[in-house]
C-alpha positions in Angstrom: -100.8 15.6 56.0 -102.5 12.2 56.4 -105.7 12.0 54.5 -107.6 10.3 57.3 -107.1 10.9 61.0 -107.9 8.3 63.6 -106.7 7.5 67.1 -107.1 3.8 66.5 -104.1 1.6 65.9 -103.4 1.1 62.2 -104.3 -2.5 61.2 -101.3 -4.6 60.1 -101.5 -7.6 57.8 -98.7 -10.1 57.3 -98.3 -11.2 53.7 -97.8 -15.0 53.8 -94.5 -14.8 51.8 -92.9 -12.7 54.5 -92.4 -15.9 56.4 -90.6 -17.4 53.4 -92.0 -18.9 50.2 -90.5 -22.3 51.0 -92.1 -22.3 54.5 -95.6 -21.6 53.1 -95.2 -24.2 50.4 -94.0 -26.7 52.9 -96.4 -26.1 55.8 -99.4 -24.4 54.1 -101.0 -21.1 54.9 -103.0 -22.2 57.9 -100.0 -23.1 60.0 -98.4 -19.7 59.4 -101.7 -17.8 60.0 -101.3 -18.9 63.6 -97.8 -17.5 63.7 -99.1 -14.2 62.2 -101.7 -14.1 65.0 -99.1 -14.6 67.7 -97.1 -11.8 66.2 -99.9 -9.3 66.9 -101.1 -8.9 63.3 -104.7 -8.1 62.5 -104.9 -9.9 59.1 -103.2 -12.5 56.9 -102.7 -12.2 53.2 -103.1 -15.5 51.3 -101.0 -15.8 48.2 -102.8 -17.8 45.5 -99.6 -18.7 43.8 -98.4 -20.4 47.0 -101.6 -22.4 47.5 -101.1 -26.1 46.8 -104.9 -26.4 46.5 -106.8 -23.3 45.4 -110.2 -25.0 45.0 -113.1 -23.2 46.6 -113.5 -25.9 49.2 -109.9 -25.6 50.2 -110.1 -21.9 50.4 -113.2 -22.1 52.6 -111.4 -24.4 55.0 -108.4 -22.1 55.0 -110.6 -19.1 55.7 -112.0 -20.9 58.7 -108.5 -21.5 60.0 -107.6 -17.8 59.5 -110.7 -16.6 61.4 -110.1 -19.2 64.2 -106.7 -17.6 64.6 -108.4 -14.2 65.2 -107.4 -12.7 61.9 -109.2 -11.4 58.8 -108.0 -12.4 55.3 -106.7 -10.8 52.2 -106.9 -12.9 49.0 -104.0 -12.0 46.6 -103.9 -13.3 43.1 -101.1 -12.6 40.5 -103.8 -12.4 37.9 -104.2 -9.0 36.2 -107.5 -7.1 36.0 -106.7 -6.0 32.5 -105.2 -8.1 29.7 -101.9 -7.1 27.9 -104.0 -5.4 25.2 -105.7 -3.2 27.8 -109.1 -5.0 27.8 -110.9 -6.0 30.9 -110.2 -9.7 31.9 -113.7 -10.6 32.9 -112.8 -14.2 33.7 -109.8 -13.3 35.9 -112.0 -10.8 37.9 -114.8 -13.3 38.3 -112.4 -16.0 39.5 -110.7 -13.7 42.0 -114.0 -12.5 43.4 -115.3 -16.1 43.7 -112.1 -17.3 45.5 -112.2 -14.4 47.8 -115.9 -15.2 48.7 -114.9 -18.8 49.5 -112.0 -17.6 51.7 -114.2 -15.1 53.4 -111.7 -12.3 52.6 -112.2 -8.7 53.4 -110.0 -7.6 50.4 -109.2 -9.2 47.1 -106.2 -8.0 45.2 -105.3 -8.2 41.6 -102.5 -6.7 39.5 -103.6 -3.8 37.3 -102.1 -5.2 34.0 -102.7 -3.5 30.7 -99.8 -1.9 28.9 -97.6 1.1 29.4 -100.2 3.4 27.8 -102.8 2.3 30.4 -106.0 0.3 30.3 -109.4 0.5 28.5 -111.7 3.2 30.0 -114.6 3.1 27.5 -118.1 3.1 29.0 -118.8 -0.5 28.3 -115.7 -1.6 30.0 -116.3 0.6 33.1 -119.9 -0.5 33.3 -118.9 -4.1 33.3 -116.1 -3.5 35.9 -118.4 -1.6 38.3 -121.2 -4.2 37.9 -118.8 -7.1 38.8 -117.4 -5.1 41.8 -120.8 -4.2 43.0 -121.6 -7.9 43.6 -118.3 -8.7 45.4 -118.4 -9.3 49.2 -114.7 -8.4 49.4 -113.2 -5.0 48.5 -111.6 -5.2 45.0 -108.2 -3.6 44.8 -105.6 -3.2 42.0 -101.9 -3.1 42.8 -99.0 -1.5 41.1 -96.7 -4.2 39.8 -93.0 -4.3 39.1 -93.3 -3.9 35.3 -93.9 -0.6 33.6 -97.1 -2.1 32.2 -99.3 -1.9 35.2 -96.8 -0.2 37.3 -97.0 3.5 36.2 -99.0 6.2 38.0 -100.5 7.5 34.8 -102.4 4.3 34.2 -104.0 4.4 37.6 -104.8 8.1 37.3 -106.6 7.5 34.0 -108.6 4.6 35.3 -109.7 6.3 38.5 -110.5 9.5 36.7 -112.8 7.6 34.3 -114.6 5.6 37.0 -117.4 7.1 39.0 -116.5 8.0 42.5 -118.6 5.3 44.0 -117.3 2.5 41.8 -116.0 0.5 44.7 -112.5 0.0 43.1 -109.5 1.1 45.1 -105.8 0.6 45.0 -103.1 -1.5 46.8 -100.2 0.9 46.9 -96.9 -1.1 47.0 -94.2 1.2 48.3 -91.4 -0.8 46.9 -92.7 -2.0 43.5 -92.5 1.5 42.1 -88.7 1.2 42.2 -88.7 -1.7 39.8 -90.7 0.5 37.3 -88.3 3.4 37.9 -91.0 5.5 39.5 -90.6 7.8 42.5 -92.8 6.3 45.2 -93.3 9.7 46.9 -94.6 11.3 43.7 -96.9 8.3 43.1 -98.2 8.7 46.7 -99.0 12.4 46.1 -100.9 11.6 43.0 -102.7 8.4 44.0 -103.1 8.6 47.8 -106.8 9.3 47.8 -107.5 6.1 45.9 -105.6 3.8 48.2 -107.3 1.2 50.3 -104.4 -1.0 51.4 -100.6 -0.5 51.6 -97.9 -3.1 50.9 -95.0 -1.9 53.0 -91.4 -2.6 52.0 -88.2 -0.8 51.1 -85.8 -2.0 48.5 -82.0 -2.6 48.2 -80.0 -3.2 45.1 -80.5 -2.3 41.5 -82.2 -3.9 38.4 -82.6 -7.6 38.6 -80.6 -7.7 41.8 -83.1 -5.5 43.6 -84.9 -7.1 46.6 -87.4 -6.2 49.3 -86.2 -5.3 52.8 -87.7 -3.8 56.0 -87.7 0.0 56.1 -84.9 1.3 58.4 -85.8 2.8 61.8 -84.6 6.2 60.5 -86.2 5.9 57.0 -87.5 9.4 56.7 -88.5 8.8 53.0 -90.7 5.9 54.0 -92.3 7.9 56.8 -93.0 10.8 54.3 -94.5 8.3 51.9 -96.9 7.0 54.5 -97.9 10.6 55.4 -99.4 11.0 51.9 -101.4 7.7 52.2 -104.6 7.2 54.3 -103.8 6.4 57.9 -106.8 4.1 58.1 -105.6 1.9 55.2 -104.3 -1.5 56.5 -100.6 -2.0 56.1 -99.3 -5.3 54.8 -95.8 -6.4 55.6 -94.2 -7.9 52.4 -90.6 -7.9 53.3 -89.0 -11.0 54.8 -88.7 -11.6 58.5 -85.3 -12.7 60.0 -87.2 -15.2 62.2 -90.5 -15.6 63.9 -89.5 -13.3 66.8 -88.8 -10.6 64.3 -92.4 -10.8 63.0 -93.8 -9.3 66.3 -91.2 -6.6 66.2 -91.9 -5.6 62.6 -95.7 -5.6 63.2 -95.4 -3.1 66.0 -92.9 -1.0 63.9 -95.1 -0.8 60.8 -98.2 0.0 62.9 -96.4 2.9 64.6 -94.5 4.2 61.6 
């Protein structure tokens, strides 16, 4: 059963890289935000690693362009919330929140980080984390990555169990990244669904280093079952590549209705 019922259409975000990394680097995010709007998307995810200029002034200008296109913004950074030793990366969190504020983003997304055993959950760490999140205008989310460090359900379970229910931290659930970490996405959805605030939608093909993201098939019952265990009111981000610009509109409608 879905954890939240709503008659409203599910909001769909286009992740900038779905239009192609080379296209974003060549033309900039603003040009493709307009394409995202024309496709019927509700939001546009800015990828910090694809920003030629990630200064606060540049992000503020980009945010104005995204809003002018009728979209709301997600700010995605490849930075990890926790360092490799499991400690909270205060500087990475502060930078991500500051950049999201300049962009005017509704959501700011970091990777979880840490190691395979998880992340620090001592009282001082949790207090510092919740204090930083409390001052953030954007909702702070942590995403499961493609490595086992920061990509295993146990690490997320331990963190959310240690945090107070009103901590403000939530999860970006990437439906495909679990495959890189050899995790069953459906099992992860059953365990973590109540913590999810945003969904990165993709299926995968191939194995190992030759695995890549693809659009879920029309008859992908496993993908449908996965979404059924995630909140229906969580925005869905498209992170698989489009065939062309016309395909973007088709995929936005498909992911909204899945």
